[in-house]
PDBQT receptor file of N, H, CA, C and O in Angstrom, charges set to zero:
ATOM      1  N   MET A   1     -15.011  -1.189  -2.979  1.00  0.00    +0.000 N 
ATOM      2  CA  MET A   1     -13.662  -1.648  -3.199  1.00  0.00    +0.000 C 
ATOM      3  C   MET A   1     -12.719  -0.459  -3.409  1.00  0.00    +0.000 C 
ATOM      4  O   MET A   1     -11.539  -0.540  -3.068  1.00  0.00    +0.000 OA
ATOM      5  N   VAL A   2     -13.219   0.617  -3.954  1.00  0.00    +0.000 N 
ATOM      6  H   VAL A   2     -14.178   0.683  -4.231  1.00  0.00    +0.000 HD
ATOM      7  CA  VAL A   2     -12.392   1.811  -4.147  1.00  0.00    +0.000 C 
ATOM      8  C   VAL A   2     -11.909   2.337  -2.795  1.00  0.00    +0.000 C 
ATOM      9  O   VAL A   2     -10.761   2.760  -2.656  1.00  0.00    +0.000 OA
ATOM     10  N   LYS A   3     -12.785   2.305  -1.818  1.00  0.00    +0.000 N 
ATOM     11  H   LYS A   3     -13.718   1.961  -1.931  1.00  0.00    +0.000 HD
ATOM     12  CA  LYS A   3     -12.397   2.769  -0.486  1.00  0.00    +0.000 C 
ATOM     13  C   LYS A   3     -11.248   1.941   0.063  1.00  0.00    +0.000 C 
ATOM     14  O   LYS A   3     -10.339   2.484   0.692  1.00  0.00    +0.000 OA
ATOM     15  N   GLU A   4     -11.277   0.631  -0.166  1.00  0.00    +0.000 N 
ATOM     16  H   GLU A   4     -12.015   0.190  -0.676  1.00  0.00    +0.000 HD
ATOM     17  CA  GLU A   4     -10.199  -0.233   0.313  1.00  0.00    +0.000 C 
ATOM     18  C   GLU A   4      -8.892   0.100  -0.382  1.00  0.00    +0.000 C 
ATOM     19  O   GLU A   4      -7.843   0.147   0.260  1.00  0.00    +0.000 OA
ATOM     20  N   THR A   5      -8.943   0.330  -1.680  1.00  0.00    +0.000 N 
ATOM     21  H   THR A   5      -9.795   0.291  -2.202  1.00  0.00    +0.000 HD
ATOM     22  CA  THR A   5      -7.742   0.679  -2.434  1.00  0.00    +0.000 C 
ATOM     23  C   THR A   5      -7.163   1.990  -1.921  1.00  0.00    +0.000 C 
ATOM     24  O   THR A   5      -5.954   2.106  -1.722  1.00  0.00    +0.000 OA
ATOM     25  N   LYS A   6      -8.018   2.963  -1.710  1.00  0.00    +0.000 N 
ATOM     26  H   LYS A   6      -9.001   2.868  -1.871  1.00  0.00    +0.000 HD
ATOM     27  CA  LYS A   6      -7.563   4.246  -1.175  1.00  0.00    +0.000 C 
ATOM     28  C   LYS A   6      -6.962   4.083   0.213  1.00  0.00    +0.000 C 
ATOM     29  O   LYS A   6      -5.952   4.708   0.538  1.00  0.00    +0.000 OA
ATOM     30  N   PHE A   7      -7.588   3.242   1.031  1.00  0.00    +0.000 N 
ATOM     31  H   PHE A   7      -8.409   2.735   0.767  1.00  0.00    +0.000 HD
ATOM     32  CA  PHE A   7      -7.081   2.993   2.372  1.00  0.00    +0.000 C 
ATOM     33  C   PHE A   7      -5.655   2.444   2.325  1.00  0.00    +0.000 C 
ATOM     34  O   PHE A   7      -4.772   2.938   3.027  1.00  0.00    +0.000 OA
ATOM     35  N   PHE A   8      -5.431   1.421   1.494  1.00  0.00    +0.000 N 
ATOM     36  H   PHE A   8      -6.148   1.020   0.923  1.00  0.00    +0.000 HD
ATOM     37  CA  PHE A   8      -4.106   0.817   1.425  1.00  0.00    +0.000 C 
ATOM     38  C   PHE A   8      -3.072   1.795   0.872  1.00  0.00    +0.000 C 
ATOM     39  O   PHE A   8      -1.934   1.818   1.342  1.00  0.00    +0.000 OA
ATOM     40  N   ASN A   9      -3.449   2.595  -0.109  1.00  0.00    +0.000 N 
ATOM     41  H   ASN A   9      -4.373   2.576  -0.490  1.00  0.00    +0.000 HD
ATOM     42  CA  ASN A   9      -2.514   3.593  -0.636  1.00  0.00    +0.000 C 
ATOM     43  C   ASN A   9      -2.181   4.652   0.418  1.00  0.00    +0.000 C 
ATOM     44  O   ASN A   9      -1.038   5.096   0.524  1.00  0.00    +0.000 OA
ATOM     45  N   LYS A  10      -3.173   5.042   1.179  1.00  0.00    +0.000 N 
ATOM     46  H   LYS A  10      -4.101   4.681   1.094  1.00  0.00    +0.000 HD
ATOM     47  CA  LYS A  10      -2.967   6.029   2.246  1.00  0.00    +0.000 C 
ATOM     48  C   LYS A  10      -2.026   5.471   3.320  1.00  0.00    +0.000 C 
ATOM     49  O   LYS A  10      -1.131   6.170   3.795  1.00  0.00    +0.000 OA
ATOM     50  N   GLN A  11      -2.237   4.220   3.691  1.00  0.00    +0.000 N 
ATOM     51  H   GLN A  11      -2.965   3.652   3.305  1.00  0.00    +0.000 HD
ATOM     52  CA  GLN A  11      -1.376   3.583   4.681  1.00  0.00    +0.000 C 
ATOM     53  C   GLN A  11       0.061   3.465   4.155  1.00  0.00    +0.000 C 
ATOM     54  O   GLN A  11       1.016   3.632   4.913  1.00  0.00    +0.000 OA
ATOM     55  N   ALA A  12       0.207   3.182   2.882  1.00  0.00    +0.000 N 
ATOM     56  H   ALA A  12      -0.569   3.046   2.266  1.00  0.00    +0.000 HD
ATOM     57  CA  ALA A  12       1.544   3.089   2.279  1.00  0.00    +0.000 C 
ATOM     58  C   ALA A  12       2.261   4.431   2.375  1.00  0.00    +0.000 C 
ATOM     59  O   ALA A  12       3.443   4.486   2.714  1.00  0.00    +0.000 OA
ATOM     60  N   LYS A  13       1.549   5.504   2.078  1.00  0.00    +0.000 N 
ATOM     61  H   LYS A  13       0.589   5.460   1.803  1.00  0.00    +0.000 HD
ATOM     62  CA  LYS A  13       2.156   6.837   2.166  1.00  0.00    +0.000 C 
ATOM     63  C   LYS A  13       2.570   7.155   3.599  1.00  0.00    +0.000 C 
ATOM     64  O   LYS A  13       3.644   7.711   3.830  1.00  0.00    +0.000 OA
ATOM     65  N   LYS A  14       1.724   6.805   4.554  1.00  0.00    +0.000 N 
ATOM     66  H   LYS A  14       0.851   6.353   4.367  1.00  0.00    +0.000 HD
ATOM     67  CA  LYS A  14       2.063   7.044   5.965  1.00  0.00    +0.000 C 
ATOM     68  C   LYS A  14       3.316   6.266   6.358  1.00  0.00    +0.000 C 
ATOM     69  O   LYS A  14       4.207   6.795   7.023  1.00  0.00    +0.000 OA
ATOM     70  N   SER A  15       3.372   5.013   5.942  1.00  0.00    +0.000 N 
ATOM     71  H   SER A  15       2.648   4.583   5.402  1.00  0.00    +0.000 HD
ATOM     72  CA  SER A  15       4.524   4.174   6.274  1.00  0.00    +0.000 C 
ATOM     73  C   SER A  15       5.805   4.735   5.665  1.00  0.00    +0.000 C 
ATOM     74  O   SER A  15       6.857   4.726   6.304  1.00  0.00    +0.000 OA
ATOM     75  N   GLU A  16       5.714   5.220   4.437  1.00  0.00    +0.000 N 
ATOM     76  H   GLU A  16       4.859   5.227   3.918  1.00  0.00    +0.000 HD
ATOM     77  CA  GLU A  16       6.886   5.809   3.779  1.00  0.00    +0.000 C 
ATOM     78  C   GLU A  16       7.347   7.074   4.497  1.00  0.00    +0.000 C 
ATOM     79  O   GLU A  16       8.545   7.289   4.675  1.00  0.00    +0.000 OA
ATOM     80  N   ARG A  17       6.399   7.903   4.904  1.00  0.00    +0.000 N 
ATOM     81  H   ARG A  17       5.425   7.728   4.759  1.00  0.00    +0.000 HD
ATOM     82  CA  ARG A  17       6.763   9.128   5.635  1.00  0.00    +0.000 C 
ATOM     83  C   ARG A  17       7.453   8.785   6.950  1.00  0.00    +0.000 C 
ATOM     84  O   ARG A  17       8.461   9.390   7.317  1.00  0.00    +0.000 OA
ATOM     85  N   MET A  18       6.897   7.810   7.645  1.00  0.00    +0.000 N 
ATOM     86  H   MET A  18       6.079   7.318   7.347  1.00  0.00    +0.000 HD
ATOM     87  CA  MET A  18       7.488   7.407   8.919  1.00  0.00    +0.000 C 
ATOM     88  C   MET A  18       8.883   6.817   8.710  1.00  0.00    +0.000 C 
ATOM     89  O   MET A  18       9.789   7.066   9.506  1.00  0.00    +0.000 OA
ATOM     90  N   ALA A  19       9.055   6.045   7.655  1.00  0.00    +0.000 N 
ATOM     91  H   ALA A  19       8.319   5.843   7.009  1.00  0.00    +0.000 HD
ATOM     92  CA  ALA A  19      10.366   5.446   7.366  1.00  0.00    +0.000 C 
ATOM     93  C   ALA A  19      11.417   6.521   7.119  1.00  0.00    +0.000 C 
ATOM     94  O   ALA A  19      12.568   6.376   7.530  1.00  0.00    +0.000 OA
ATOM     95  N   ARG A  20      11.021   7.595   6.453  1.00  0.00    +0.000 N 
ATOM     96  H   ARG A  20      10.086   7.713   6.119  1.00  0.00    +0.000 HD
ATOM     97  CA  ARG A  20      11.970   8.691   6.183  1.00  0.00    +0.000 C 
ATOM     98  C   ARG A  20      12.259   9.510   7.434  1.00  0.00    +0.000 C 
ATOM     99  O   ARG A  20      13.313  10.138   7.538  1.00  0.00    +0.000 OA
ATOM    100  N   ALA A  21      11.330   9.505   8.378  1.00  0.00    +0.000 N 
ATOM    101  H   ALA A  21      10.474   8.995   8.294  1.00  0.00    +0.000 HD
ATOM    102  CA  ALA A  21      11.440  10.376   9.552  1.00  0.00    +0.000 C 
ATOM    103  C   ALA A  21      12.266   9.774  10.685  1.00  0.00    +0.000 C 
ATOM    104  O   ALA A  21      12.699  10.498  11.581  1.00  0.00    +0.000 OA
ATOM    105  N   ILE A  22      12.487   8.472  10.658  1.00  0.00    +0.000 N 
ATOM    106  H   ILE A  22      12.134   7.884   9.930  1.00  0.00    +0.000 HD
ATOM    107  CA  ILE A  22      13.193   7.863  11.784  1.00  0.00    +0.000 C 
ATOM    108  C   ILE A  22      14.634   7.528  11.407  1.00  0.00    +0.000 C 
ATOM    109  O   ILE A  22      14.956   7.314  10.239  1.00  0.00    +0.000 OA
ATOM    110  N   SER A  23      15.483   7.489  12.419  1.00  0.00    +0.000 N 
ATOM    111  H   SER A  23      15.221   7.662  13.368  1.00  0.00    +0.000 HD
ATOM    112  CA  SER A  23      16.904   7.242  12.165  1.00  0.00    +0.000 C 
ATOM    113  C   SER A  23      17.289   5.778  12.339  1.00  0.00    +0.000 C 
ATOM    114  O   SER A  23      18.371   5.375  11.914  1.00  0.00    +0.000 OA
ATOM    115  N   ASP A  24      16.430   4.979  12.952  1.00  0.00    +0.000 N 
ATOM    116  H   ASP A  24      15.550   5.307  13.298  1.00  0.00    +0.000 HD
ATOM    117  CA  ASP A  24      16.716   3.555  13.137  1.00  0.00    +0.000 C 
ATOM    118  C   ASP A  24      16.586   2.849  11.783  1.00  0.00    +0.000 C 
ATOM    119  O   ASP A  24      15.501   2.788  11.205  1.00  0.00    +0.000 OA
ATOM    120  N   VAL A  25      17.697   2.324  11.295  1.00  0.00    +0.000 N 
ATOM    121  H   VAL A  25      18.578   2.373  11.765  1.00  0.00    +0.000 HD
ATOM    122  CA  VAL A  25      17.739   1.735   9.957  1.00  0.00    +0.000 C 
ATOM    123  C   VAL A  25      16.820   0.519   9.844  1.00  0.00    +0.000 C 
ATOM    124  O   VAL A  25      16.115   0.367   8.847  1.00  0.00    +0.000 OA
ATOM    125  N   GLU A  26      16.825  -0.334  10.843  1.00  0.00    +0.000 N 
ATOM    126  H   GLU A  26      17.398  -0.210  11.653  1.00  0.00    +0.000 HD
ATOM    127  CA  GLU A  26      15.983  -1.534  10.790  1.00  0.00    +0.000 C 
ATOM    128  C   GLU A  26      14.502  -1.177  10.805  1.00  0.00    +0.000 C 
ATOM    129  O   GLU A  26      13.711  -1.753  10.057  1.00  0.00    +0.000 OA
ATOM    130  N   ALA A  27      14.137  -0.243  11.644  1.00  0.00    +0.000 N 
ATOM    131  H   ALA A  27      14.779   0.224  12.252  1.00  0.00    +0.000 HD
ATOM    132  CA  ALA A  27      12.734   0.176  11.709  1.00  0.00    +0.000 C 
ATOM    133  C   ALA A  27      12.324   0.846  10.396  1.00  0.00    +0.000 C 
ATOM    134  O   ALA A  27      11.218   0.627   9.903  1.00  0.00    +0.000 OA
ATOM    135  N   ALA A  28      13.209   1.656   9.837  1.00  0.00    +0.000 N 
ATOM    136  H   ALA A  28      14.108   1.835  10.237  1.00  0.00    +0.000 HD
ATOM    137  CA  ALA A  28      12.910   2.317   8.564  1.00  0.00    +0.000 C 
ATOM    138  C   ALA A  28      12.717   1.283   7.457  1.00  0.00    +0.000 C 
ATOM    139  O   ALA A  28      11.827   1.428   6.620  1.00  0.00    +0.000 OA
ATOM    140  N   GLN A  29      13.544   0.247   7.451  1.00  0.00    +0.000 N 
ATOM    141  H   GLN A  29      14.267   0.129   8.131  1.00  0.00    +0.000 HD
ATOM    142  CA  GLN A  29      13.414  -0.808   6.445  1.00  0.00    +0.000 C 
ATOM    143  C   GLN A  29      12.105  -1.573   6.623  1.00  0.00    +0.000 C 
ATOM    144  O   GLN A  29      11.437  -1.912   5.646  1.00  0.00    +0.000 OA
ATOM    145  N   SER A  30      11.751  -1.838   7.863  1.00  0.00    +0.000 N 
ATOM    146  H   SER A  30      12.294  -1.563   8.656  1.00  0.00    +0.000 HD
ATOM    147  CA  SER A  30      10.480  -2.522   8.131  1.00  0.00    +0.000 C 
ATOM    148  C   SER A  30       9.297  -1.696   7.643  1.00  0.00    +0.000 C 
ATOM    149  O   SER A  30       8.358  -2.234   7.055  1.00  0.00    +0.000 OA
ATOM    150  N   LEU A  31       9.343  -0.411   7.883  1.00  0.00    +0.000 N 
ATOM    151  H   LEU A  31      10.105   0.026   8.360  1.00  0.00    +0.000 HD
ATOM    152  CA  LEU A  31       8.262   0.473   7.425  1.00  0.00    +0.000 C 
ATOM    153  C   LEU A  31       8.222   0.552   5.898  1.00  0.00    +0.000 C 
ATOM    154  O   LEU A  31       7.146   0.616   5.304  1.00  0.00    +0.000 OA
ATOM    155  N   SER A  32       9.380   0.549   5.277  1.00  0.00    +0.000 N 
ATOM    156  H   SER A  32      10.254   0.498   5.760  1.00  0.00    +0.000 HD
ATOM    157  CA  SER A  32       9.425   0.555   3.810  1.00  0.00    +0.000 C 
ATOM    158  C   SER A  32       8.824  -0.735   3.259  1.00  0.00    +0.000 C 
ATOM    159  O   SER A  32       8.086  -0.716   2.274  1.00  0.00    +0.000 OA
ATOM    160  N   ASN A  33       9.147  -1.846   3.901  1.00  0.00    +0.000 N 
ATOM    161  H   ASN A  33       9.746  -1.861   4.701  1.00  0.00    +0.000 HD
ATOM    162  CA  ASN A  33       8.568  -3.130   3.478  1.00  0.00    +0.000 C 
ATOM    163  C   ASN A  33       7.055  -3.139   3.678  1.00  0.00    +0.000 C 
ATOM    164  O   ASN A  33       6.314  -3.675   2.854  1.00  0.00    +0.000 OA
ATOM    165  N   LEU A  34       6.614  -2.551   4.762  1.00  0.00    +0.000 N 
ATOM    166  H   LEU A  34       7.216  -2.116   5.431  1.00  0.00    +0.000 HD
ATOM    167  CA  LEU A  34       5.184  -2.453   5.028  1.00  0.00    +0.000 C 
ATOM    168  C   LEU A  34       4.500  -1.614   3.940  1.00  0.00    +0.000 C 
ATOM    169  O   LEU A  34       3.424  -1.966   3.458  1.00  0.00    +0.000 OA
ATOM    170  N   ALA A  35       5.130  -0.517   3.569  1.00  0.00    +0.000 N 
ATOM    171  H   ALA A  35       6.004  -0.231   3.961  1.00  0.00    +0.000 HD
ATOM    172  CA  ALA A  35       4.576   0.333   2.511  1.00  0.00    +0.000 C 
ATOM    173  C   ALA A  35       4.452  -0.440   1.203  1.00  0.00    +0.000 C 
ATOM    174  O   ALA A  35       3.451  -0.317   0.497  1.00  0.00    +0.000 OA
ATOM    175  N   LYS A  36       5.464  -1.233   0.882  1.00  0.00    +0.000 N 
ATOM    176  H   LYS A  36       6.278  -1.333   1.456  1.00  0.00    +0.000 HD
ATOM    177  CA  LYS A  36       5.416  -2.044  -0.340  1.00  0.00    +0.000 C 
ATOM    178  C   LYS A  36       4.270  -3.042  -0.281  1.00  0.00    +0.000 C 
ATOM    179  O   LYS A  36       3.581  -3.267  -1.276  1.00  0.00    +0.000 OA
ATOM    180  N   ALA A  37       4.070  -3.639   0.888  1.00  0.00    +0.000 N 
ATOM    181  H   ALA A  37       4.629  -3.456   1.697  1.00  0.00    +0.000 HD
ATOM    182  CA  ALA A  37       2.981  -4.601   1.045  1.00  0.00    +0.000 C 
ATOM    183  C   ALA A  37       1.613  -3.923   0.884  1.00  0.00    +0.000 C 
ATOM    184  O   ALA A  37       0.711  -4.470   0.250  1.00  0.00    +0.000 OA
ATOM    185  N   TYR A  38       1.476  -2.742   1.461  1.00  0.00    +0.000 N 
ATOM    186  H   TYR A  38       2.208  -2.298   1.977  1.00  0.00    +0.000 HD
ATOM    187  CA  TYR A  38       0.219  -1.993   1.297  1.00  0.00    +0.000 C 
ATOM    188  C   TYR A  38      -0.028  -1.670  -0.173  1.00  0.00    +0.000 C 
ATOM    189  O   TYR A  38      -1.143  -1.838  -0.667  1.00  0.00    +0.000 OA
ATOM    190  N   ARG A  39       0.996  -1.214  -0.867  1.00  0.00    +0.000 N 
ATOM    191  H   ARG A  39       1.902  -1.077  -0.465  1.00  0.00    +0.000 HD
ATOM    192  CA  ARG A  39       0.836  -0.873  -2.293  1.00  0.00    +0.000 C 
ATOM    193  C   ARG A  39       0.478  -2.113  -3.118  1.00  0.00    +0.000 C 
ATOM    194  O   ARG A  39      -0.355  -2.057  -4.022  1.00  0.00    +0.000 OA
ATOM    195  N   LYS A  40       1.116  -3.213  -2.790  1.00  0.00    +0.000 N 
ATOM    196  H   LYS A  40       1.792  -3.259  -2.055  1.00  0.00    +0.000 HD
ATOM    197  CA  LYS A  40       0.821  -4.449  -3.515  1.00  0.00    +0.000 C 
ATOM    198  C   LYS A  40      -0.628  -4.864  -3.306  1.00  0.00    +0.000 C 
ATOM    199  O   LYS A  40      -1.301  -5.284  -4.248  1.00  0.00    +0.000 OA
ATOM    200  N   GLN A  41      -1.106  -4.746  -2.080  1.00  0.00    +0.000 N 
ATOM    201  H   GLN A  41      -0.560  -4.405  -1.315  1.00  0.00    +0.000 HD
ATOM    202  CA  GLN A  41      -2.500  -5.093  -1.793  1.00  0.00    +0.000 C 
ATOM    203  C   GLN A  41      -3.448  -4.174  -2.561  1.00  0.00    +0.000 C 
ATOM    204  O   GLN A  41      -4.458  -4.630  -3.097  1.00  0.00    +0.000 OA
ATOM    205  N   ALA A  42      -3.128  -2.889  -2.615  1.00  0.00    +0.000 N 
ATOM    206  H   ALA A  42      -2.308  -2.518  -2.180  1.00  0.00    +0.000 HD
ATOM    207  CA  ALA A  42      -3.951  -1.947  -3.378  1.00  0.00    +0.000 C 
ATOM    208  C   ALA A  42      -3.950  -2.320  -4.862  1.00  0.00    +0.000 C 
ATOM    209  O   ALA A  42      -4.986  -2.248  -5.522  1.00  0.00    +0.000 OA
ATOM    210  N   ASP A  43      -2.792  -2.717  -5.381  1.00  0.00    +0.000 N 
ATOM    211  H   ASP A  43      -1.950  -2.775  -4.844  1.00  0.00    +0.000 HD
ATOM    212  CA  ASP A  43      -2.700  -3.121  -6.786  1.00  0.00    +0.000 C 
ATOM    213  C   ASP A  43      -3.534  -4.367  -7.066  1.00  0.00    +0.000 C 
ATOM    214  O   ASP A  43      -4.188  -4.462  -8.105  1.00  0.00    +0.000 OA
ATOM    215  N   VAL A  44      -3.509  -5.320  -6.140  1.00  0.00    +0.000 N 
ATOM    216  H   VAL A  44      -2.977  -5.244  -5.296  1.00  0.00    +0.000 HD
ATOM    217  CA  VAL A  44      -4.296  -6.547  -6.306  1.00  0.00    +0.000 C 
ATOM    218  C   VAL A  44      -5.783  -6.213  -6.325  1.00  0.00    +0.000 C 
ATOM    219  O   VAL A  44      -6.524  -6.718  -7.169  1.00  0.00    +0.000 OA
ATOM    220  N   LEU A  45      -6.216  -5.374  -5.408  1.00  0.00    +0.000 N 
ATOM    221  H   LEU A  45      -5.614  -4.965  -4.722  1.00  0.00    +0.000 HD
ATOM    222  CA  LEU A  45      -7.629  -4.980  -5.374  1.00  0.00    +0.000 C 
ATOM    223  C   LEU A  45      -8.034  -4.262  -6.660  1.00  0.00    +0.000 C 
ATOM    224  O   LEU A  45      -9.114  -4.498  -7.202  1.00  0.00    +0.000 OA
ATOM    225  N   LYS A  46      -7.166  -3.397  -7.134  1.00  0.00    +0.000 N 
ATOM    226  H   LYS A  46      -6.288  -3.205  -6.694  1.00  0.00    +0.000 HD
ATOM    227  CA  LYS A  46      -7.447  -2.663  -8.366  1.00  0.00    +0.000 C 
ATOM    228  C   LYS A  46      -7.542  -3.619  -9.559  1.00  0.00    +0.000 C 
ATOM    229  O   LYS A  46      -8.440  -3.493 -10.392  1.00  0.00    +0.000 OA
ATOM    230  N   ALA A  47      -6.617  -4.568  -9.635  1.00  0.00    +0.000 N 
ATOM    231  H   ALA A  47      -5.887  -4.670  -8.959  1.00  0.00    +0.000 HD
ATOM    232  CA  ALA A  47      -6.633  -5.548 -10.722  1.00  0.00    +0.000 C 
ATOM    233  C   ALA A  47      -7.880  -6.417 -10.661  1.00  0.00    +0.000 C 
ATOM    234  O   ALA A  47      -8.486  -6.720 -11.689  1.00  0.00    +0.000 OA
ATOM    235  N   ASN A  48      -8.262  -6.816  -9.451  1.00  0.00    +0.000 N 
ATOM    236  H   ASN A  48      -7.771  -6.570  -8.616  1.00  0.00    +0.000 HD
ATOM    237  CA  ASN A  48      -9.474  -7.623  -9.296  1.00  0.00    +0.000 C 
ATOM    238  C   ASN A  48     -10.708  -6.849  -9.724  1.00  0.00    +0.000 C 
ATOM    239  O   ASN A  48     -11.620  -7.404 -10.336  1.00  0.00    +0.000 OA
ATOM    240  N   ARG A  49     -10.730  -5.564  -9.399  1.00  0.00    +0.000 N 
ATOM    241  H   ARG A  49      -9.989  -5.113  -8.901  1.00  0.00    +0.000 HD
ATOM    242  CA  ARG A  49     -11.871  -4.727  -9.784  1.00  0.00    +0.000 C 
ATOM    243  C   ARG A  49     -11.948  -4.609 -11.304  1.00  0.00    +0.000 C 
ATOM    244  O   ARG A  49     -13.032  -4.675 -11.884  1.00  0.00    +0.000 OA
ATOM    245  N   LYS A  50     -10.794  -4.436 -11.943  1.00  0.00    +0.000 N 
ATOM    246  H   LYS A  50      -9.913  -4.383 -11.471  1.00  0.00    +0.000 HD
ATOM    247  CA  LYS A  50     -10.775  -4.314 -13.404  1.00  0.00    +0.000 C 
ATOM    248  C   LYS A  50     -11.243  -5.601 -14.073  1.00  0.00    +0.000 C 
ATOM    249  O   LYS A  50     -12.033  -5.560 -15.016  1.00  0.00    +0.000 OA
ATOM    250  N   SER A  51     -10.759  -6.746 -13.589  1.00  0.00    +0.000 N 
ATOM    251  H   SER A  51     -10.118  -6.780 -12.823  1.00  0.00    +0.000 HD
ATOM    252  CA  SER A  51     -11.158  -8.011 -14.200  1.00  0.00    +0.000 C 
ATOM    253  C   SER A  51     -12.626  -8.293 -13.937  1.00  0.00    +0.000 C 
ATOM    254  O   SER A  51     -13.300  -8.904 -14.767  1.00  0.00    +0.000 OA
ATOM    255  N   SER A  52     -13.124  -7.857 -12.796  1.00  0.00    +0.000 N 
ATOM    256  H   SER A  52     -12.577  -7.361 -12.122  1.00  0.00    +0.000 HD
ATOM    257  CA  SER A  52     -14.541  -8.025 -12.480  1.00  0.00    +0.000 C 
ATOM    258  C   SER A  52     -15.395  -7.190 -13.419  1.00  0.00    +0.000 C 
ATOM    259  O   SER A  52     -16.452  -7.637 -13.863  1.00  0.00    +0.000 OA
ATOM    260  N   ASN A  53     -14.945  -5.994 -13.719  1.00  0.00    +0.000 N 
ATOM    261  H   ASN A  53     -14.086  -5.631 -13.359  1.00  0.00    +0.000 HD
ATOM    262  CA  ASN A  53     -15.690  -5.116 -14.625  1.00  0.00    +0.000 C 
ATOM    263  C   ASN A  53     -15.683  -5.652 -16.047  1.00  0.00    +0.000 C 
ATOM    264  O   ASN A  53     -16.663  -5.480 -16.772  1.00  0.00    +0.000 OA
ATOM    265  N   LYS A  54     -14.598  -6.297 -16.460  1.00  0.00    +0.000 N 
ATOM    266  H   LYS A  54     -13.802  -6.436 -15.871  1.00  0.00    +0.000 HD
ATOM    267  CA  LYS A  54     -14.516  -6.862 -17.815  1.00  0.00    +0.000 C 
ATOM    268  C   LYS A  54     -15.468  -8.032 -17.988  1.00  0.00    +0.000 C 
ATOM    269  O   LYS A  54     -15.967  -8.261 -19.090  1.00  0.00    +0.000 OA
ATOM    270  N   GLN A  55     -15.726  -8.774 -16.928  1.00  0.00    +0.000 N 
ATOM    271  H   GLN A  55     -15.321  -8.588 -16.033  1.00  0.00    +0.000 HD
ATOM    272  CA  GLN A  55     -16.585  -9.949 -17.006  1.00  0.00    +0.000 C 
ATOM    273  C   GLN A  55     -18.051  -9.577 -17.131  1.00  0.00    +0.000 C 
ATOM    274  O   GLN A  55     -18.870 -10.417 -17.503  1.00  0.00    +0.000 OA
ATOM    275  N   ARG A  56     -18.387  -8.374 -16.837  1.00  0.00    +0.000 N 
ATOM    276  H   ARG A  56     -17.722  -7.691 -16.535  1.00  0.00    +0.000 HD
ATOM    277  CA  ARG A  56     -19.795  -7.955 -16.871  1.00  0.00    +0.000 C 
ATOM    278  C   ARG A  56     -20.262  -7.670 -18.251  1.00  0.00    +0.000 C 
ATOM    279  O   ARG A  56     -21.422  -7.307 -18.447  1.00  0.00    +0.000 OA
TER     280      ARG A  56
């Protein structure tokens, strides 16, 4: 599960870099939204891992 969290965080960083690098406002906003979605997914996985560890 750690690998998945790292993957989503890495994808979020890539999306943010791409959003800053392009001049098309709509595309930049879409990439920023994508980055937020990746980060949220990473946060959900992290929270699930923590709650799973507490149950043990």
